[in-house]
Residue, then its C-alpha position, 0 to 999 in steps of 0.5 A: x941359900x935362899x929360904x923356900x916359901x912356905x904354903x902359909x906365906x903364899x896363902x897369906x897374900x894381901x890384895x885380890x890376887x897372889x903374885x903366883x897367880x899371874x905367873x900361872x896365868x902366863x904359863x896357861x895363856x901360852x899353853x892355851x894358845x898352843x891347844x886352841x890353835x891346834x883345835x882350831x885347825x884340826x877339822x879343817x886340816x883333816x878335811x882339806x882335800x889338797x894339802x890336808x889329810x883328804x878325809x870326808x866331813x864325817x871322818x874328820x868330825x869323828x877323828x876330831x872327837x877322838x883326838x879331843x877325847x883322848x886329850x882330856x881322857x889323859x888329863x884324868x891319868x895325868x892328874x892321878x900320876x901327879x897326885x900319887x907320884x910326880x907332883x904338879x910341877x914335874x908333871x907340868x914340865x914333862x907335859x910341856x916338853x912332850x907337847x913341844x916335840x909333838x907339834x914340831x914333828x907335825x910341823x915338819x911334815x903335816x901329812x906324813x907325821x900328823x898322827x904320830x905328832x898329835x899322839x905326843x900332843x895328847x899325852x903332853x896335854x894330859x900331864x900339863x892341863x889338870x895340874x896347873x888348875x890344881x896349883x891355882x887352887x892351892x894358892x888359896x886357903x879353904x874358904x878364901x872368898x877370893x878364890x872365885x876371882x882368882x879362877x876368873x882371872x886365870x880363865x881370862x888367861x885361857x881365853x886370851x891364849x885361845x883368841x891368839x891361837x885360834x886366829x894365828x894358827x887358822x890364818x897361817x894354816x889357811x894362808x896361801x903364803x904359809x900353810x899348815x906347817x907354820x900353823x903347827x910350828x907356831x903352836x910349838x914356839x909359844x909352848x916353849x915360851x910357856x915352859x920357859x915362863x914356868x921354869x923361871x917362876x916356879x920357885x915362887x910356888x914354894x911347896x905347891x906342886x912338889x912330889x907327894x913322895x918326899x918321905x921316900x929316898x931320892x933313889x926310890x922317888x926317881x925310880x917311880x918317876x921314871x916308871x911314869x915317864x916310860x909308861x907314858x911313852x909305851x902308850x904311844x902306839x896304842x893311842x896312835x892306833x886308836x886315833x887312826x881307827x876310830x872304832x878302837x876309840x869307841x872301845x876305849x871310851x866304853x872302858x875308861x869311863x866306867x873304870x874312872x867311875x869305879x875308881x871314884x866310887x872307891x875313893x869316895x867310899x874310902x873317905x871316912x868323913x861323911x861331909x867330904x863324901x857328900x861333897x864328892x857326890x855333889x861334884x860328881x853331879x856337876x861332872x855328869x852334867x858338864x859331859x852334856x854341856x861340852x858335847x854341845x859346846x865343842x861342836x865349835x871345833x868340829x861341825x861348826x868349823x866345817x859349817x863355817x868353812x863351807x856355808x858362811x859368807x865372808x862378811x862380818x858387819x863391814x869386814x871381810x874375814x875368814x869365817x873360821x877365824x870368827x869361829x875360833x876367836x869370837x867366843x874367846x873375845x866375848x869371854x874377855x870382854x864380858x867375863x868381868x862385866x858378868x862378875x860385877x853383875x854377880x857381885x851386885x846381886x850378892x849385895x842384894x842377896x839375890x845372887x843365884x847359887x852355883x847349881x842355878x848358875x849351871x842351869x842358866x848355862x844350859x839355858x844360854x846354850x839352848x838359845x845359842x843353838x837355836x840361833x845357829x839353827x836360825x841361820x838357815x833363814x838367812x841363806x841364799x839359794x846356794x846354801x851360804x848364810x849370814x856370818x853375822x847371825x852365826x857370830x850372834x850365836x857365839x855371843x849368846x853361847x859365851x854367857x852359857x860358858x861363863x855361867x859354867x866353866x870358870x865356876x866348874x874349875x873352882x867348884x872342883x877345888x872346893x868340893x874335893x879333899x886335898x888328897x884327891x884334888x888332882x884326881x877330881x880335876x882329872x874327873x872334870x877334864x875326863x867329863x870333857x873328854x866324853x863331851x868331846x867324844x860325843x861332840x864328834x859323834x853328834x857332828x858326824x851324824x849331822x854331816x851329809x853321807x854324800x860328800x858331793x851333796x850340795x851346800x844347801x843339803x849340808x846347811x839343812x843337815x847341820x841346822x836341823x842338828x843344831x835345833x835338836x841340840x837346842x831342845x836337849x840343852x833346854x831340857x838339861x837346864x830345866x832339870x838342873x834347876x829343878x834338882x838344885x835344892x838337893x845338890x845344894x844340900x850335898x854341897x853343905x857350906x860350899x857356895 
């Protein structure tokens, strides 16, 4: 019988990356193909008046925000269940299976079964997403300086998947030769590949991701696991109802956030180590600011998708291209290209002892975000008399926003694992994604607010509404960035030795 790898053997790896990171990289890459492919087509499918759900722009924005919010809200629940009962491995496997089923159901009949299939995808992603990120953190000992590089590589996997998914699914969905069923089917197929990759490589993870209930008898442990699975499936009608009617989404979001904060406060108070308590408070600051960041950034799947569909020329430099393929892939492409370059810049600055700390990097992320939305606003000055504007300027805005994301998101995943006690790692990763849920929810509300109330409004009127909205977002992002930089000494003090 083969001896199981120990945690010490895994963490005592040589070189820059542990081999297990490459396996998790591939699994995450395929899952992100599925997720970002779905995200890329959601709003334009719902707003498609012929073959989609025939919703207004405002309704499509609201439902996009609701769906994305539930996806990320369920990561908080999934993280808790993984921490307390399932363990990361079983949680990930269950999540992948449910996601595959959800996408297959939509592919069978997008118009008829969309809401049911998307409900399953929400539950599946909730069990999958926070746990693979936590397993990446467990590959490293506390204080291992290679952890940030590991999360940087892992983040590139996310963006390769997003690049492939965003282009393939949008192309298939909007193509006259294929259609929406093929877009959703491709998401299911790649998720099967991701699950197969995990099943073939999970032995290399040793004890990482095992159930936390190993001390219980097999029968008791199995009973609790089954209760989690059954409870998840029982929630299907509730989620289905809240997506169909976004008024119910409001009630849910007004409830889950305060409950999550109360639970966080309870765990923080119960934490007996004062140093660990201060770190948790610092993590909470990052989480709250990330809500604002994602509310603005996630316009890409909502208002910017509709802006790209209606108000952009199809010419990028010398190429004819679907603007929504650009909307869904340019950010990922820029991340893949510039992530290693920015990493080298941070290393060079570190050698000269001038590298900004994590809090300052977060603040810089907001400043880049503000500049990007100013460029989105500036597209109005390149519009023709019909209200159609430059795809080149639009893409330039994504180039700028990429640096904002690179200053915040990969560092955010890493900092959550650094600041969280091991017993709360899943919960804190879930809190990080719950913040994204509120960002997505707010993104839908903001996008709906920019939409013209008159569906028959001219493209020029729609252009005016969206660009004025982007100007407001630029201003608010600037304020948030400046504020974060001002309070950075206090937050750095709470973080203590964590960098």
